[in-house]
Legacy VTK file of the C-alpha trace (Angstrom):
# vtk DataFile Version 3.0
C-alpha trace
ASCII
DATASET POLYDATA
POINTS 467 float
-75.689 18.786 -39.617
-73.602 19.914 -36.629
-70.615 18.061 -35.243
-70.873 15.994 -32.077
-69.698 18.045 -29.115
-67.994 16.707 -26.012
-67.302 18.656 -22.820
-64.231 17.898 -20.736
-64.074 18.037 -16.941
-62.878 21.653 -17.092
-65.828 22.647 -19.327
-63.746 22.867 -22.498
-65.681 22.116 -25.699
-64.430 19.664 -28.312
-66.114 19.038 -31.664
-65.581 15.626 -33.231
-64.186 15.339 -36.737
-63.277 12.289 -38.825
-62.335 8.961 -37.323
-58.564 8.500 -37.207
-58.265 4.941 -35.984
-60.144 2.171 -34.236
-59.003 -0.690 -32.030
-60.486 -3.172 -29.597
-60.334 -0.749 -26.673
-61.329 2.510 -28.309
-61.747 4.793 -31.288
-59.769 7.988 -31.946
-61.278 11.054 -33.620
-59.889 14.273 -34.972
-61.317 17.493 -33.565
-61.671 20.903 -35.167
-58.609 21.965 -33.134
-55.296 21.143 -34.793
-53.069 18.747 -32.832
-55.947 17.708 -30.549
-57.749 14.359 -30.760
-60.295 12.520 -28.654
-60.380 8.872 -27.690
-63.680 7.215 -26.809
-63.232 3.964 -24.885
-65.030 0.864 -26.108
-66.194 -2.295 -24.403
-67.025 -5.100 -26.836
-66.971 -2.506 -29.632
-69.582 -0.312 -27.925
-69.121 2.916 -25.989
-69.312 2.597 -22.219
-72.612 3.785 -20.727
-72.506 2.437 -17.175
-71.747 5.290 -14.758
-69.690 3.104 -12.433
-67.508 1.926 -15.333
-67.102 5.513 -16.538
-65.979 6.557 -13.053
-63.441 3.714 -12.904
-62.180 4.657 -16.374
-61.726 8.291 -15.276
-59.781 7.203 -12.202
-57.478 5.073 -14.344
-56.841 7.875 -16.861
-56.226 10.497 -14.178
-53.545 8.248 -12.691
-51.932 8.172 -16.112
-52.207 11.962 -16.557
-50.188 12.482 -13.420
-47.793 9.565 -13.965
-44.255 11.033 -14.317
-43.524 9.810 -17.833
-40.504 11.354 -19.586
-41.399 14.229 -21.902
-38.941 13.127 -24.585
-40.828 9.924 -25.462
-43.358 10.132 -28.293
-46.521 9.069 -26.500
-49.849 10.843 -26.875
-50.685 11.138 -23.176
-54.200 12.016 -21.986
-54.613 15.698 -21.118
-58.084 15.749 -19.603
-61.032 13.331 -19.291
-64.436 13.953 -20.835
-67.361 14.846 -18.614
-69.831 11.948 -18.195
-68.113 9.954 -20.947
-65.506 7.193 -20.946
-63.044 9.152 -23.025
-60.327 11.747 -22.935
-58.562 14.479 -24.883
-54.956 14.054 -26.001
-52.349 15.906 -28.022
-51.302 14.440 -31.385
-49.392 16.334 -34.046
-51.418 17.292 -37.088
-50.784 15.128 -40.138
-50.258 11.901 -38.202
-51.900 8.803 -39.663
-52.613 5.349 -38.241
-49.880 2.757 -38.688
-52.652 0.513 -40.003
-52.483 2.447 -43.274
-49.259 0.567 -44.042
-51.143 -2.746 -44.058
-53.032 -3.739 -47.220
-55.174 -6.121 -45.129
-56.818 -3.060 -43.624
-58.049 -1.810 -47.011
-61.778 -1.670 -47.512
-63.137 -3.259 -50.692
-64.125 0.057 -52.213
-60.645 1.457 -51.517
-58.939 -1.613 -52.977
-60.986 -1.376 -56.161
-59.655 2.147 -56.789
-55.965 1.232 -56.561
-54.130 1.649 -59.852
-52.058 -1.408 -60.718
-48.703 -0.522 -62.362
-47.753 -2.352 -65.538
-44.994 -4.419 -63.931
-47.584 -6.020 -61.613
-50.237 -6.801 -64.242
-49.325 -10.502 -64.444
-50.035 -11.131 -60.755
-53.341 -12.380 -59.408
-55.701 -9.597 -58.369
-55.107 -9.861 -54.622
-51.305 -9.913 -54.937
-51.358 -7.046 -57.437
-53.431 -4.918 -55.063
-51.195 -5.749 -52.097
-47.975 -4.994 -53.995
-49.399 -1.775 -55.420
-50.554 -0.609 -52.006
-47.168 -1.542 -50.524
-45.562 0.726 -53.127
-48.014 3.600 -52.666
-47.495 3.652 -48.897
-43.703 3.991 -48.958
-42.428 0.540 -49.850
-39.785 -1.444 -47.988
-37.526 1.442 -46.962
-40.245 3.395 -45.145
-41.446 0.289 -43.335
-37.971 -0.573 -42.065
-37.343 2.946 -40.763
-40.832 3.071 -39.216
-40.220 -0.144 -37.283
-36.796 1.054 -36.184
-38.259 4.295 -34.800
-41.122 2.427 -33.083
-38.595 0.103 -31.420
-36.673 3.144 -30.175
-39.776 4.510 -28.420
-40.478 1.139 -26.807
-36.845 0.798 -25.754
-36.916 4.211 -24.082
-39.946 3.064 -22.086
-38.357 -0.260 -21.207
-35.106 1.271 -19.975
-37.250 3.105 -17.419
-39.002 -0.115 -16.389
-42.279 0.810 -18.140
-44.453 -1.625 -20.124
-46.553 -0.301 -23.005
-48.880 -3.374 -23.009
-50.930 -3.189 -26.197
-48.719 -3.002 -29.290
-50.729 -3.277 -32.495
-51.242 -1.461 -35.783
-54.112 0.466 -34.191
-52.038 2.048 -31.429
-49.206 3.565 -33.470
-49.364 6.748 -35.563
-46.849 7.976 -38.142
-46.368 10.966 -40.441
-45.448 11.084 -44.137
-41.693 11.631 -43.783
-39.329 9.159 -45.482
-38.029 8.391 -42.011
-41.327 8.824 -40.189
-42.064 10.503 -36.916
-43.697 7.789 -34.809
-46.100 8.232 -31.895
-47.751 5.736 -29.560
-51.345 6.397 -28.623
-53.752 4.499 -26.378
-51.519 4.875 -23.347
-54.353 3.775 -21.036
-52.535 0.699 -19.768
-48.958 1.965 -19.420
-47.530 0.796 -16.115
-44.256 0.120 -14.347
-43.322 -3.536 -14.800
-42.513 -3.964 -11.125
-46.083 -3.153 -10.057
-48.088 -4.488 -13.013
-50.615 -7.292 -12.542
-52.777 -6.667 -15.620
-53.243 -8.769 -18.746
-53.904 -6.906 -22.004
-53.604 -7.889 -25.658
-55.214 -7.259 -29.026
-56.456 -10.171 -31.190
-53.752 -11.254 -33.689
-51.079 -9.829 -31.385
-51.344 -12.517 -28.718
-48.292 -13.239 -26.592
-48.280 -16.860 -25.284
-47.676 -16.164 -21.593
-50.103 -13.228 -21.557
-52.916 -15.268 -23.114
-52.274 -17.859 -20.402
-52.870 -15.215 -17.732
-49.412 -13.929 -16.837
-49.029 -10.133 -16.584
-47.705 -8.114 -19.491
-43.995 -7.341 -19.374
-41.291 -5.700 -21.440
-40.752 -9.161 -22.936
-44.368 -9.380 -24.097
-43.964 -5.942 -25.713
-41.026 -7.341 -27.697
-43.026 -10.360 -28.880
-45.946 -8.212 -30.040
-43.496 -5.851 -31.743
-42.080 -8.835 -33.635
-45.543 -9.828 -34.856
-46.194 -6.283 -36.077
-42.760 -6.130 -37.740
-43.172 -9.339 -39.728
-46.711 -8.375 -40.728
-45.593 -4.910 -41.822
-42.649 -6.071 -43.909
-44.216 -9.104 -45.574
-47.992 -8.261 -45.484
-48.426 -11.711 -43.891
-49.129 -12.539 -40.242
-46.328 -14.756 -38.852
-48.845 -17.368 -37.650
-51.363 -17.199 -40.491
-50.561 -20.362 -42.456
-52.147 -23.586 -43.682
-52.393 -24.860 -40.117
-55.440 -22.661 -39.665
-57.203 -24.389 -42.539
-56.024 -27.974 -42.299
-56.765 -30.334 -39.429
-56.487 -34.114 -39.625
-59.830 -35.838 -39.199
-58.253 -38.422 -36.859
-56.327 -35.910 -34.753
-56.140 -36.674 -31.043
-56.635 -33.038 -30.243
-60.133 -32.368 -28.955
-59.971 -28.718 -29.837
-58.482 -26.844 -32.761
-55.443 -24.789 -31.846
-55.613 -21.020 -31.791
-53.468 -19.117 -34.292
-50.891 -18.072 -31.701
-50.396 -21.709 -30.598
-49.325 -22.889 -34.059
-45.717 -22.916 -35.290
-44.861 -19.707 -37.085
-45.006 -19.888 -40.868
-41.200 -19.986 -41.330
-40.482 -22.395 -38.459
-37.108 -24.137 -38.760
-38.362 -27.487 -37.468
-42.082 -27.632 -38.263
-43.656 -26.746 -41.612
-47.205 -27.711 -40.659
-48.243 -24.053 -40.723
-46.244 -22.834 -43.715
-47.545 -20.134 -46.012
-46.845 -19.000 -49.570
-48.596 -15.665 -49.144
-46.976 -12.263 -48.895
-43.731 -10.500 -49.794
-41.340 -12.876 -48.102
-37.750 -13.880 -48.768
-35.067 -11.446 -49.872
-37.680 -9.032 -51.234
-38.315 -7.849 -47.681
-36.285 -9.750 -45.086
-32.521 -10.207 -44.968
-30.821 -13.170 -43.343
-30.012 -10.953 -40.357
-33.691 -10.153 -39.799
-34.745 -13.766 -40.394
-32.375 -14.824 -37.618
-34.122 -12.459 -35.203
-37.582 -13.697 -36.209
-36.482 -17.329 -35.801
-35.150 -16.613 -32.312
-38.286 -14.684 -31.363
-40.959 -17.080 -32.642
-39.128 -20.334 -31.897
-36.705 -20.063 -28.958
-38.559 -17.081 -27.526
-42.114 -18.269 -28.013
-42.312 -20.097 -24.704
-39.194 -18.650 -23.087
-39.455 -14.882 -22.932
-35.843 -14.511 -21.818
-34.638 -15.790 -25.213
-36.346 -13.021 -27.169
-33.954 -10.648 -28.986
-33.769 -7.349 -27.129
-34.964 -4.080 -28.654
-31.461 -2.598 -29.103
-30.630 -5.609 -31.291
-33.828 -5.074 -33.311
-33.095 -1.365 -33.696
-29.551 -1.802 -34.985
-30.557 -4.655 -37.317
-33.499 -2.736 -38.789
-31.366 0.367 -39.254
-28.585 -1.603 -40.933
-30.873 -3.147 -43.520
-32.846 0.078 -44.083
-29.545 1.799 -44.967
-28.968 -0.763 -47.731
-32.230 -0.155 -49.584
-32.242 1.386 -53.044
-35.195 3.087 -54.715
-35.835 1.955 -58.286
-36.014 4.950 -60.623
-38.481 3.102 -62.853
-41.125 1.382 -60.688
-40.293 3.246 -57.424
-40.150 0.086 -55.323
-37.225 -0.147 -52.885
-35.055 -3.236 -52.502
-31.770 -4.365 -50.946
-28.898 -3.098 -53.069
-26.480 -5.818 -51.988
-28.892 -8.676 -52.777
-29.940 -7.773 -56.323
-28.071 -6.763 -59.468
-31.191 -5.114 -60.898
-34.672 -4.231 -59.650
-36.364 -7.526 -58.653
-39.776 -6.080 -59.519
-39.390 -4.498 -62.960
-35.858 -5.626 -63.996
-34.688 -2.017 -64.437
-30.976 -1.379 -63.984
-29.838 0.303 -60.812
-29.949 4.106 -60.720
-26.953 6.325 -60.104
-26.247 6.083 -56.392
-23.804 6.851 -53.620
-22.362 3.703 -52.036
-20.844 4.101 -48.579
-19.137 1.367 -46.591
-18.017 1.803 -42.996
-15.339 -0.354 -41.381
-13.627 -0.629 -38.040
-10.071 0.698 -38.430
-6.992 -0.021 -36.344
-3.261 0.512 -36.859
-3.780 1.569 -40.449
-5.754 -1.584 -41.304
-9.351 -1.964 -42.464
-11.145 -4.494 -40.258
-14.732 -5.762 -40.060
-17.469 -3.998 -42.014
-19.894 -2.099 -39.766
-22.513 -0.540 -42.043
-23.381 0.062 -45.657
-25.328 3.142 -46.696
-26.886 3.368 -50.146
-28.827 6.298 -51.577
-29.993 6.943 -55.113
-28.942 10.188 -56.820
-31.818 11.649 -58.818
-31.771 14.560 -61.272
-33.158 16.875 -58.586
-31.021 15.597 -55.684
-29.440 18.584 -53.908
-27.879 16.791 -50.961
-27.647 13.422 -49.253
-27.433 13.263 -45.459
-25.261 10.567 -43.906
-26.072 9.628 -40.289
-23.647 9.775 -37.384
-23.486 6.020 -36.908
-21.750 5.496 -40.256
-18.696 7.346 -38.864
-19.132 6.873 -35.111
-20.539 4.298 -32.696
-24.213 3.376 -32.968
-26.139 5.579 -30.509
-29.860 4.803 -30.250
-30.676 8.088 -28.529
-29.080 10.148 -31.312
-29.929 7.931 -34.248
-31.186 10.802 -36.423
-28.090 12.982 -36.005
-26.261 13.775 -39.258
-22.453 13.660 -39.541
-21.928 14.378 -43.234
-23.904 16.153 -45.946
-22.943 15.376 -49.522
-24.078 18.390 -51.556
-24.343 18.628 -55.323
-24.029 22.373 -56.140
-22.670 21.762 -59.668
-22.517 18.844 -62.082
-18.740 18.598 -61.927
-18.123 18.878 -58.202
-19.410 17.763 -54.823
-19.237 19.534 -51.458
-18.642 17.486 -48.318
-20.025 19.278 -45.256
-19.097 17.722 -41.895
-21.171 18.229 -38.732
-18.345 17.111 -36.479
-17.791 17.918 -32.821
-14.557 16.647 -31.236
-13.633 14.043 -33.839
-10.485 14.097 -35.921
-11.212 13.562 -39.618
-8.550 12.463 -42.087
-9.376 12.856 -45.757
-6.983 10.548 -47.624
-4.028 11.953 -45.717
-2.270 11.788 -42.358
-3.212 15.364 -41.532
-6.668 15.978 -39.988
-8.865 18.415 -41.873
-9.549 21.700 -40.098
-12.444 23.116 -42.107
-15.956 21.704 -41.948
-16.392 21.813 -45.722
-14.376 20.254 -48.497
-14.889 20.474 -52.276
-14.266 17.301 -54.264
-14.424 16.775 -58.016
-17.228 14.491 -59.134
-14.750 12.382 -61.081
-12.798 11.774 -57.860
-15.937 10.584 -56.055
-16.718 8.280 -58.971
-13.327 6.636 -58.433
-13.923 6.529 -54.670
-12.559 8.337 -51.632
-11.835 7.254 -48.070
-12.262 9.087 -44.777
-10.829 8.059 -41.407
-12.650 9.359 -38.332
-11.164 9.173 -34.839
-13.747 9.681 -32.114
-15.352 7.296 -29.648
-14.259 4.624 -32.152
-12.008 4.784 -35.214
-13.628 4.083 -38.567
-12.661 3.967 -42.207
-15.487 5.082 -44.487
-15.293 4.502 -48.247
-17.541 6.698 -50.418
-18.129 6.112 -54.106
-20.662 7.174 -56.717
-21.757 4.284 -58.906
-23.985 4.240 -61.961
LINES 1 468
467 0 1 2 3 4 5 6 7 8 9 10 11 12 13 14 15 16 17 18 19 20 21 22 23 24 25 26 27 28 29 30 31 32 33 34 35 36 37 38 39 40 41 42 43 44 45 46 47 48 49 50 51 52 53 54 55 56 57 58 59 60 61 62 63 64 65 66 67 68 69 70 71 72 73 74 75 76 77 78 79 80 81 82 83 84 85 86 87 88 89 90 91 92 93 94 95 96 97 98 99 100 101 102 103 104 105 106 107 108 109 110 111 112 113 114 115 116 117 118 119 120 121 122 123 124 125 126 127 128 129 130 131 132 133 134 135 136 137 138 139 140 141 142 143 144 145 146 147 148 149 150 151 152 153 154 155 156 157 158 159 160 161 162 163 164 165 166 167 168 169 170 171 172 173 174 175 176 177 178 179 180 181 182 183 184 185 186 187 188 189 190 191 192 193 194 195 196 197 198 199 200 201 202 203 204 205 206 207 208 209 210 211 212 213 214 215 216 217 218 219 220 221 222 223 224 225 226 227 228 229 230 231 232 233 234 235 236 237 238 239 240 241 242 243 244 245 246 247 248 249 250 251 252 253 254 255 256 257 258 259 260 261 262 263 264 265 266 267 268 269 270 271 272 273 274 275 276 277 278 279 280 281 282 283 284 285 286 287 288 289 290 291 292 293 294 295 296 297 298 299 300 301 302 303 304 305 306 307 308 309 310 311 312 313 314 315 316 317 318 319 320 321 322 323 324 325 326 327 328 329 330 331 332 333 334 335 336 337 338 339 340 341 342 343 344 345 346 347 348 349 350 351 352 353 354 355 356 357 358 359 360 361 362 363 364 365 366 367 368 369 370 371 372 373 374 375 376 377 378 379 380 381 382 383 384 385 386 387 388 389 390 391 392 393 394 395 396 397 398 399 400 401 402 403 404 405 406 407 408 409 410 411 412 413 414 415 416 417 418 419 420 421 422 423 424 425 426 427 428 429 430 431 432 433 434 435 436 437 438 439 440 441 442 443 444 445 446 447 448 449 450 451 452 453 454 455 456 457 458 459 460 461 462 463 464 465 466
């Protein structure tokens, strides 16, 4: 049976492959051409047939094709519209998968039944065991934190240019398989400059209060929807999916049941009427720093958009806690190194690991701690890359830049390879090092070393191997 063929407005042929993702406004398909996908627009879950609606859709997409969006932002922009169809062709790197694959709620029954439950989860109820197992198989806590950080960076780069994304949900984000994933936004149909926007767009379960009430989408509504996706991704539980959806007093004065988005969030500081026991909550997934952001977002910021934590705050907070995760060598779940003395899932002792602590440094004195960076050392570990922001100021635009590589060429020694530019680096002395590489005995690193870096800021970084 042949593949469905679509023709674009320039008479190019495109053969549909497997479905990649589906949302309320469209479905995305692979094509037989690598890095090329097709989106077919939907209206009430059906393809659009009306010729007038197709024409209006084409006009909207062509405006987007020629909108001067920056090339350095990971958005799968439309390339060309389809002839006589409400759809378009776009570029998406091969190997990208829907963000929805991080969410166990999206599992189909037949897929869930095939998931192998590890021994340390056997005592859980079936649903929890499946959710935990899927959480593990899809990268665990560490991958989710880095994914959310990189998604927030893309949104922030749009917002700093005054552009609203509109429709943040698990269906409109794609990621690859890297430990720190490459993240792309798709479904860019609604992208618009905030100053000229009058539209209202949202996906069910990602409702933003003011948008549901008819006010136009804004950068602030993007932040609120991002917060919903973040909590859902980390905990497997929707922030408003609690007992309030099930319970309603028979003598309530309310004539109508509240919608999910109208209820208090499930961890509300002042109202526990919608609490929930479901999901991976608490210190298993969310630190106090992240909880503070969620409280501000879903309480102070629920009805006052100006009180919502900004994306740069989200990015730095997510990156800080992601850096502190440790991968268990036994069960392979990741957890916060500073919050647990052993694996909270299987009780295994901590693996051998490099522990790095970065401090502000002034007049020869160690001041406030800036970051911690933890990484397990496995038998096959060849090198560990330490990001710029451990030694220098936190720069969102260069968040993936590496400052130091810790290499393990032999069992008895370690090579420190610096990727420095104009910084002065002092290795346990008052004389700055000149070479980019330095050999250190493993026994010395096990006792701990310190490095002072003078650049845009001055930092003291302590590095130690612990077992």
